[in-house]
C-alpha positions as CSV (number, residue, x, y, z in Angstrom):
1,M,-7.0,18.1,15.5
2,T,-9.5,15.8,17.2
3,Q,-8.4,12.4,18.3
4,N,-10.7,10.4,15.7
5,Q,-10.8,9.2,12.2
6,D,-12.3,12.2,10.7
7,F,-10.5,13.3,7.5
8,S,-12.7,16.5,7.1
9,G,-10.7,18.9,5.0
10,R,-7.7,17.0,4.5
11,T,-5.9,16.2,1.6
12,A,-4.3,12.5,1.1
13,L,-2.3,10.7,-1.8
14,V,-3.0,7.1,-2.5
15,T,-0.8,5.0,-5.0
16,G,-2.2,1.8,-6.3
17,A,-5.5,3.3,-6.3
18,S,-7.3,1.7,-9.1
19,S,-8.5,-1.3,-7.3
20,G,-8.0,-3.9,-4.2
21,I,-6.4,-2.0,-0.8
22,G,-5.8,1.1,-2.7
23,A,-9.4,1.7,-3.8
24,A,-10.7,0.6,-0.6
25,C,-8.4,3.3,1.2
26,A,-9.6,6.1,-1.4
27,K,-13.2,5.2,-0.9
28,A,-12.8,5.3,2.8
29,L,-10.9,8.5,2.9
30,A,-13.6,10.1,0.9
31,A,-16.4,8.6,2.8
32,R,-14.7,10.0,6.0
33,G,-14.6,13.7,4.6
34,A,-11.4,14.0,2.9
35,S,-11.7,17.1,0.5
36,R,-9.1,16.2,-2.0
37,L,-7.3,12.9,-3.1
38,F,-4.4,12.5,-5.4
39,L,-4.6,9.1,-6.8
40,V,-1.8,7.4,-8.9
41,D,-2.0,4.0,-10.7
42,L,-1.3,2.7,-14.2
43,D,-5.1,2.0,-14.5
44,G,-6.7,5.3,-15.6
45,P,-10.2,4.2,-16.1
46,G,-10.2,2.1,-12.8
47,M,-9.5,5.3,-10.9
48,D,-12.4,7.0,-12.8
49,A,-14.6,4.3,-11.9
50,L,-14.4,4.8,-8.3
51,N,-16.6,7.8,-8.4
52,L,-15.7,9.6,-5.2
53,S,-17.3,12.2,-3.4
54,C,-14.4,14.6,-3.3
55,E,-11.9,16.3,-5.5
56,V,-9.8,13.8,-7.1
57,D,-6.5,14.6,-9.2
58,A,-6.0,11.1,-10.9
59,V,-2.4,10.4,-12.4
60,V,-1.9,7.8,-14.7
61,G,1.6,6.3,-14.5
62,S,4.0,4.2,-12.9
63,V,5.3,5.0,-9.2
64,A,8.5,3.9,-10.1
65,D,8.8,6.8,-13.1
66,E,10.8,9.9,-11.3
67,A,9.6,12.2,-13.7
68,L,6.0,11.5,-12.7
69,W,7.1,12.6,-9.1
70,N,8.9,15.7,-10.4
71,D,5.7,16.7,-12.1
72,L,3.5,16.0,-9.2
73,E,5.4,17.0,-6.3
74,P,4.9,20.7,-6.6
75,R,1.1,20.1,-6.5
76,L,1.4,18.1,-3.4
77,T,2.5,20.9,-1.1
78,G,0.6,20.9,2.1
79,L,-0.3,17.2,1.8
80,D,-1.7,16.1,4.9
81,H,-1.7,12.1,4.5
82,A,0.0,9.3,2.0
83,I,-0.9,5.8,1.5
84,V,2.2,4.2,-0.1
85,N,0.4,1.2,-1.7
86,A,1.2,0.5,-5.3
87,G,2.8,-2.9,-5.8
88,I,3.1,-5.9,-8.0
89,G,3.6,-9.7,-7.2
90,S,6.3,-12.1,-8.2
91,F,6.4,-15.9,-8.4
92,G,9.4,-18.0,-8.7
93,T,12.6,-19.3,-7.0
94,I,15.8,-17.1,-6.7
95,A,17.7,-19.7,-8.5
96,D,15.5,-19.7,-11.4
97,M,14.7,-15.8,-11.5
98,S,16.2,-13.7,-14.3
99,M,17.9,-10.4,-13.2
100,E,14.7,-8.5,-15.5
101,Q,12.2,-10.3,-13.3
102,W,14.1,-9.3,-10.2
103,R,14.2,-5.6,-11.3
104,R,10.8,-5.4,-12.2
105,V,9.5,-6.0,-8.8
106,M,12.3,-4.0,-7.0
107,D,11.5,-1.1,-9.5
108,V,7.8,-0.8,-8.4
109,N,7.6,-2.2,-4.7
110,L,10.9,-0.6,-3.7
111,D,11.9,2.0,-5.6
112,G,8.3,3.3,-6.3
113,A,7.8,3.2,-2.5
114,F,10.9,5.2,-2.0
115,L,10.0,7.9,-4.7
116,T,6.3,8.2,-3.3
117,L,7.5,8.6,0.2
118,R,9.9,11.1,-0.6
119,A,7.7,13.2,-2.3
120,A,5.1,12.8,0.3
121,M,7.4,13.8,3.1
122,R,8.8,16.8,1.0
123,A,5.0,17.9,0.8
124,M,4.5,17.5,4.3
125,K,7.7,19.2,5.7
126,D,6.2,22.4,6.8
127,G,2.7,21.4,8.1
128,G,3.4,17.8,9.5
129,G,1.1,14.6,8.2
130,S,1.3,11.0,8.2
131,A,2.1,8.1,5.8
132,V,1.4,4.7,5.9
133,I,3.3,2.0,3.7
134,T,1.8,-1.3,2.3
135,S,4.4,-3.8,3.2
136,S,3.6,-7.6,3.7
137,S,3.8,-10.3,6.3
138,T,6.1,-11.9,3.8
139,G,8.5,-9.4,4.8
140,V,8.5,-10.7,8.2
141,K,8.1,-14.3,7.6
142,P,10.2,-15.9,4.5
143,I,8.0,-17.7,2.0
144,A,9.7,-19.7,-0.8
145,G,8.9,-18.7,-4.2
146,I,8.4,-14.9,-3.9
147,G,11.8,-13.9,-3.3
148,P,11.9,-10.3,-5.0
149,Y,8.5,-9.5,-3.5
150,G,9.4,-10.6,0.2
151,V,12.7,-9.0,0.0
152,A,11.2,-5.5,-1.4
153,K,8.5,-5.6,1.3
154,A,11.1,-6.3,4.2
155,A,13.0,-3.5,2.8
156,V,10.1,-1.0,2.9
157,S,9.4,-2.2,6.6
158,H,12.8,-0.9,7.4
159,M,12.7,2.3,5.3
160,T,9.4,2.9,7.3
161,R,11.4,3.0,10.6
162,I,14.3,5.4,9.0
163,A,11.6,7.7,7.6
164,A,10.0,7.8,11.1
165,L,13.2,9.0,12.6
166,E,13.9,11.3,9.9
167,G,10.4,12.8,10.0
168,A,9.5,13.0,13.6
169,P,11.2,16.6,13.9
170,S,8.7,17.8,11.2
171,N,5.8,16.0,13.0
172,I,5.4,13.6,10.1
173,R,4.7,10.1,11.3
174,V,5.4,7.1,9.3
175,N,4.1,3.6,9.7
176,A,3.5,0.3,7.8
177,I,0.8,-2.2,7.5
178,A,2.0,-6.0,6.9
179,P,-0.9,-7.9,5.7
180,G,-1.0,-11.6,5.3
181,G,-3.5,-12.9,2.6
182,V,-5.6,-10.4,1.2
183,D,-8.4,-11.2,-1.7
184,T,-7.1,-8.9,-4.4
185,N,-6.4,-9.3,-8.0
186,I,-2.5,-9.4,-7.2
187,W,-2.9,-13.3,-7.2
188,E,-3.9,-13.3,-10.9
189,S,-0.3,-12.9,-11.8
190,S,0.5,-16.5,-10.6
191,D,0.0,-19.2,-13.1
192,D,-0.7,-21.6,-10.4
193,F,-3.5,-19.5,-9.1
194,K,-4.8,-19.1,-12.4
195,R,-4.8,-22.9,-12.9
196,S,-6.5,-23.8,-9.8
197,V,-9.2,-21.0,-10.4
198,E,-9.8,-22.8,-13.9
199,T,-10.2,-26.2,-12.2
200,Q,-12.1,-25.4,-9.1
201,G,-13.1,-21.8,-9.2
202,R,-11.7,-18.6,-7.6
203,E,-13.7,-18.8,-4.1
204,A,-12.4,-22.4,-3.5
205,T,-9.0,-21.5,-4.5
206,I,-8.8,-18.4,-2.2
207,K,-10.1,-20.7,0.5
208,A,-7.5,-23.3,0.1
209,M,-5.0,-21.0,0.0
210,A,-6.1,-19.6,3.4
211,S,-6.0,-22.7,5.0
212,T,-2.4,-22.0,6.3
213,T,-3.8,-19.1,8.1
214,P,-5.0,-19.6,11.9
215,L,-8.2,-17.7,11.3
216,G,-8.8,-19.8,8.2
217,R,-9.5,-16.9,5.7
218,F,-8.0,-14.0,3.9
219,A,-8.7,-10.5,4.8
220,T,-10.9,-8.2,2.5
221,S,-9.6,-5.1,1.2
222,D,-11.8,-3.0,3.2
223,E,-10.3,-4.6,6.5
224,I,-6.9,-3.6,5.5
225,A,-8.0,-0.3,4.7
226,S,-9.6,0.2,8.0
227,D,-6.1,-0.7,9.9
228,I,-4.4,1.7,7.5
229,L,-6.9,4.5,8.3
230,Y,-6.4,4.1,12.0
231,M,-2.7,4.4,12.0
232,L,-2.9,7.3,9.5
233,S,-5.6,9.2,11.4
234,D,-5.5,11.4,14.5
235,A,-6.6,8.2,16.2
236,G,-3.1,6.9,15.9
237,A,-1.3,10.1,16.8
238,N,1.2,8.2,19.0
239,L,2.3,5.7,16.4
240,T,5.3,6.0,14.2
241,G,8.0,3.6,12.9
242,H,5.5,0.9,13.8
243,I,5.0,-2.2,11.4
244,M,1.2,-3.4,11.9
245,V,1.0,-7.0,11.1
246,S,-2.5,-7.8,10.0
247,D,-2.4,-11.3,8.9
248,G,-5.0,-13.7,10.5
249,G,-2.3,-14.9,12.6
250,F,-0.1,-16.3,9.7
251,T,3.2,-15.3,10.9
252,L,2.7,-17.0,14.4
């Protein structure tokens, strides 16, 4: 293997692939030579619209569905890379949150990440490989009003470290990215965000939200994808168990 970010001939799995960070990662992998991509998302048309220049196996379904992974896992044998990215947002205080709301977020953001990573590591066991999990700066810095999201992201960061230890003997590297604000459609699940967009527009809303970040802006999906592909690639061959915080200084 050469020490670069060339993915020629490699196979990779990307979850949450239809939009945002997942879509940016899928496009970047295809552009850098990946030969086959396994994409998982609830949005089938969104995955089809990516129009990638490599072989694509698009699987429509929830990452929290164990049956999906039982069916897909045999096809993943020999997998080189995995981006464990699928996730949903949550808004509301812990005191006001129902168990149903709590479990909905944990189901996708934690249980789904576990099922994805488990399948990927099993597929990489004989040949080695690398995985990157999408965590969040809110798993590092506590933020009020997003309880289950922050808790789940803190948990997947620790899962990353445990998986890195367990995977090392099989030459499997596991790292995580902890973005700050990223301009993706995950914000659309917030009623406050929707109200702000209605009154002042999306661009002004994102700009106002980014004012709490020292660099004064949110990242793009392409910028986060670039960080992910560095850790995923041979260029990051000495990284494992690392949580890369890419947040414009938000956690300072």
